[in-house]
C-alpha positions in Angstrom: 0.0 0.0 0.0 2.9 2.3 0.8 5.2 1.0 -1.9 7.0 -1.3 0.4 6.3 -4.4 -1.6 8.9 -4.4 -4.3 11.0 -6.5 -6.6 13.9 -7.1 -4.3 17.0 -9.4 -4.4 15.3 -12.1 -2.5 18.5 -13.8 -1.2 20.4 -10.9 0.3 23.0 -12.3 2.6 26.7 -11.5 2.8 27.8 -14.4 0.6 25.8 -12.8 -2.3 27.5 -9.3 -2.0 30.9 -8.4 -3.5 32.9 -5.3 -3.5 33.6 -3.9 -7.0 35.6 -0.7 -7.4 34.9 0.4 -3.9 31.1 -0.3 -4.1 29.1 -3.2 -2.6 27.3 -5.0 -5.4 24.7 -7.8 -4.7 24.6 -10.7 -7.1 22.8 -14.0 -7.6 19.3 -12.7 -7.0 16.3 -15.0 -7.2 15.5 -14.0 -10.8 13.9 -17.4 -11.5 10.9 -17.0 -9.1 9.1 -13.6 -8.8 7.2 -14.9 -5.8 10.5 -15.1 -3.9 11.8 -11.7 -4.8 8.6 -9.6 -4.8 8.6 -9.1 -1.1 8.3 -6.6 1.8 11.4 -4.4 1.7 11.7 -5.0 5.5 12.1 -8.7 4.8 15.0 -7.9 2.4 16.6 -5.7 5.0 16.1 -8.3 7.8 17.8 -11.0 5.7 21.1 -9.1 5.6 20.9 -7.8 9.2 20.1 -11.3 10.4 23.1 -12.7 8.5 25.4 -10.1 9.9 24.2 -10.6 13.5 24.7 -14.4 13.2 28.2 -13.7 12.0 28.7 -11.5 15.1 28.9 -8.2 13.1 26.2 -6.2 15.0 27.7 -2.8 14.1 27.5 -3.6 10.4 23.9 -4.7 10.9 23.2 -1.5 12.7 24.8 0.6 9.9 22.8 -1.1 7.2 19.5 -0.7 9.1 20.4 2.9 9.8 21.1 3.6 6.1 17.9 2.0 5.0 15.7 3.9 7.5 17.4 7.3 6.8 17.0 6.9 3.1 13.5 5.5 3.1 11.8 6.9 6.2 10.3 3.5 6.6 10.2 3.4 10.4 7.1 1.2 10.3 9.4 -1.6 9.2 10.8 -1.7 12.7 7.6 -3.3 13.9 8.4 -6.5 11.9 12.2 -6.6 11.6 12.8 -9.0 14.5 10.2 -11.4 13.2 11.7 -11.3 9.7 15.2 -11.8 11.1 14.1 -14.8 13.1 12.4 -16.3 10.0 15.4 -15.8 7.7 17.8 -17.2 10.3 15.6 -20.3 10.8 15.3 -21.0 7.1 19.0 -20.8 6.7 19.5 -23.0 9.8 17.3 -25.6 8.1 19.3 -25.5 4.9 22.5 -25.9 6.9 21.1 -28.9 8.8 20.0 -30.6 5.6 23.4 -29.9 3.9 25.2 -31.4 6.9 23.3 -34.7 6.5 24.3 -34.8 2.8 27.9 -33.9 3.2 30.4 -36.7 3.0 33.3 -34.7 4.4 33.7 -34.6 8.2 35.1 -31.1 8.3 32.3 -29.7 6.2 29.7 -31.4 8.3 31.1 -29.8 11.5 31.2 -26.4 9.9 27.6 -26.8 8.8 26.5 -27.9 12.2 28.2 -25.0 13.8 26.5 -22.7 11.3 23.1 -24.3 12.1 23.7 -23.7 15.9 24.8 -20.1 15.3 21.7 -19.4 13.2 19.3 -20.9 15.7 20.8 -18.9 18.4 20.5 -15.8 16.3 16.8 -16.5 15.7 16.2 -16.9 19.4 18.0 -13.6 20.1 15.8 -11.8 17.6 12.6 -12.9 19.3 13.8 -12.6 22.9 12.0 -10.0 25.0 13.8 -6.6 25.1 13.4 -3.4 27.1 13.7 -0.5 24.6 14.1 3.1 25.7 13.1 6.5 24.4 15.9 9.1 24.4 15.2 12.7 23.5 17.9 15.0 22.2 17.1 18.6 23.1 19.0 21.9 22.7 19.5 25.0 20.6 20.7 24.8 17.0 24.4 24.2 17.0 24.4 22.5 20.4 25.7 19.2 19.0 22.4 17.2 19.2 22.9 15.4 16.0 26.5 14.5 16.4 25.8 13.1 19.9 22.7 11.3 18.7 24.7 9.5 16.0 27.3 8.3 18.4 24.7 7.2 21.0 22.7 5.3 18.3 25.7 3.1 17.5 26.5 2.4 21.2 22.8 1.7 22.1 21.9 0.0 18.8 19.1 2.6 18.6 17.3 4.2 15.6 18.1 7.9 15.2 15.1 10.0 14.1 16.2 13.4 13.0 13.7 16.2 12.8 15.7 18.2 10.1 15.6 15.2 7.8 12.0 14.3 8.4 10.9 17.9 7.9 12.5 17.8 4.4 11.0 14.4 3.7 7.5 15.7 4.5 8.0 18.4 1.8 9.4 15.9 -0.8 12.9 17.3 -0.6 16.2 15.5 -0.3 17.9 16.2 3.0 20.4 18.7 1.6 18.0 20.5 -0.7 17.2 24.1 0.4 13.6 24.8 1.2 14.0 28.6 0.9 11.5 28.8 3.9 11.9 31.8 6.2 11.6 31.7 10.0 8.0 30.9 10.9 6.9 30.3 7.3 6.8 27.4 4.8 8.4 24.3 6.3 8.9 26.2 9.5 5.3 27.5 10.1 3.6 26.5 13.3 1.3 24.2 11.3 4.1 22.5 9.5 6.1 22.1 12.8 3.1 20.6 14.5 2.6 18.1 11.7 6.3 17.3 11.8 6.1 16.4 15.6 3.2 14.1 14.9 5.4 12.3 12.4 8.3 12.1 14.9 6.0 10.6 17.5 4.6 8.2 15.0 8.1 7.1 13.9 9.3 6.7 17.5 6.2 4.6 18.2 7.0 2.3 15.3 10.6 1.9 16.4 9.6 1.1 20.1 6.9 -1.3 18.9 9.7 -3.4 17.4 11.5 -3.4 20.8 14.3 -1.1 19.4 15.6 1.9 21.3 14.6 5.2 19.7 16.5 8.5 19.7 14.5 11.5 18.7 16.7 14.4 17.6 14.9 17.7 17.7 15.0 21.0 19.5 12.0 20.1 21.7 12.0 23.6 23.1 8.3 23.7 23.8 6.4 22.0 26.6 3.7 20.8 24.3 6.2 19.1 22.0 7.8 17.2 24.9 4.4 16.2 26.2 3.7 14.1 23.1 6.7 12.0 23.9 6.0 11.6 27.6 2.6 10.3 26.6 4.2 7.9 24.2 6.7 6.6 26.7 3.8 6.0 29.3 1.7 4.3 26.7 4.6 2.0 25.6 5.8 1.5 29.2 9.4 2.4 28.3 11.9 4.6 30.1 12.2 8.2 29.0 15.3 10.4 29.3 16.2 13.7 27.6 19.7 14.8 26.9 19.9 18.6 26.9 22.9 19.5 24.8 24.6 22.7 25.9 27.5 24.8 24.6 28.7 28.5 25.0 26.9 31.0 22.7 30.0 31.8 20.7 30.5 28.1 19.9 26.8 27.7 18.9 27.2 30.6 16.5 30.5 29.3 15.1 29.0 25.8 14.5 26.0 27.3 12.7 28.1 29.5 10.5 30.4 26.7 9.6 27.7 24.2 8.5 25.8 27.0 6.7 28.9 27.8 4.7 29.5 24.2 3.6 25.9 23.3 2.8 26.6 19.8 4.0 23.9 19.5 6.7 20.1 19.2 6.4 19.6 21.9 9.1 18.7 25.3 7.7 18.8 27.1 11.1 20.9 30.3 10.9 21.8 32.9 13.5 18.3 34.4 13.3 16.8 31.1 14.2 19.2 30.7 17.1 18.3 34.1 18.5 14.6 33.2 18.2 15.1 29.8 20.0 17.1 31.5 22.8 14.3 33.9 23.4 11.4 31.4 23.2 12.7 28.2 24.7 10.4 26.9 27.5 12.4 25.3 30.4 11.6 21.8 31.4 9.6 21.8 34.6 9.6 19.2 37.3 5.9 18.4 36.6 6.7 17.2 33.1 8.1 14.0 34.5 11.2 14.0 32.2 14.6 12.9 33.4 16.8 15.7 32.0 20.5 15.0 31.5 22.6 18.1 30.7 25.7 17.4 28.5 28.3 20.0 27.7 29.2 19.3 24.1 32.1 21.8 24.1 34.3 19.2 25.8 36.0 16.2 24.3 34.2 13.9 26.8 30.6 14.7 25.7 29.9 11.1 24.6 31.4 9.7 27.8 29.2 12.1 29.8 26.1 11.0 28.0 26.8 7.3 28.2 27.5 7.4 31.9 24.3 9.1 32.6 22.0 7.0 30.3 23.7 3.7 31.3 25.1 2.8 27.9 28.3 0.9 27.3 31.0 2.6 25.3 32.5 0.4 22.6 35.2 1.6 20.2 36.7 5.0 19.7 35.0 8.3 19.3 34.8 9.2 15.6 34.9 12.9 15.2 33.5 15.7 17.4 30.3 17.7 17.3 
């Protein structure tokens, strides 16, 4: 109905992908049977993420899922990814078990049995109950929300939902395309912003419904905007925290001017927007029921600060700075 049933590859696992001239190219698709390749795109995505998880490459699975969701906006797929992952893993486990019974070579049989066990374990992990969380990123433009959200998403295996990208998507624009909208008009009118927040809540609901942590990256400067997410967290029964990104005013202005000059970021917020936000931001009150975590993004330890306070586990180095 939403264009998510498409002619896909049908057999998208890592053995059917090769690197050619620096690009990953899938091959050996199921061209012989349309019924096996005309499928839900979420099923296709889950085939590869399931395979990478079974091969103990969770960061690659996360990167592929992140890329698909950012490009497509298909957050509704999160509701069924775990089910599809389990199904794909079990089908491949059955194939491995049958192949093991037909193999005449002892080493090959043992390898196939080990693959069978790994895939069955992976299917069980996909279906195991989980406790997802909802994490809100708040702060003025240039405060480092997006940089920090990206780093946290990797560490927490979360889906990063960015308001700047979703705002452009609503208007049918690519994320780096200019909207030529002025402050309070066009894409940034109160009506458009209210509709955007409805989309953000809906996307977060889809992600949480699939037992996946969700990170919503938006300014969230108004009480009414935050209330939509406190209601969602209560309805879903998940923990809710909000990281308030902070940085000195000169640094905020410098970051905004730098990204505006390069045109390499979806955000269109300029210094005028920053001034408006500073004057109109509504402080979070105790009665909102939100656990607010202030993080100073001017320091090199911003990610460590956030991870300590949200209870995440740091893995790997820190790529880049906000």
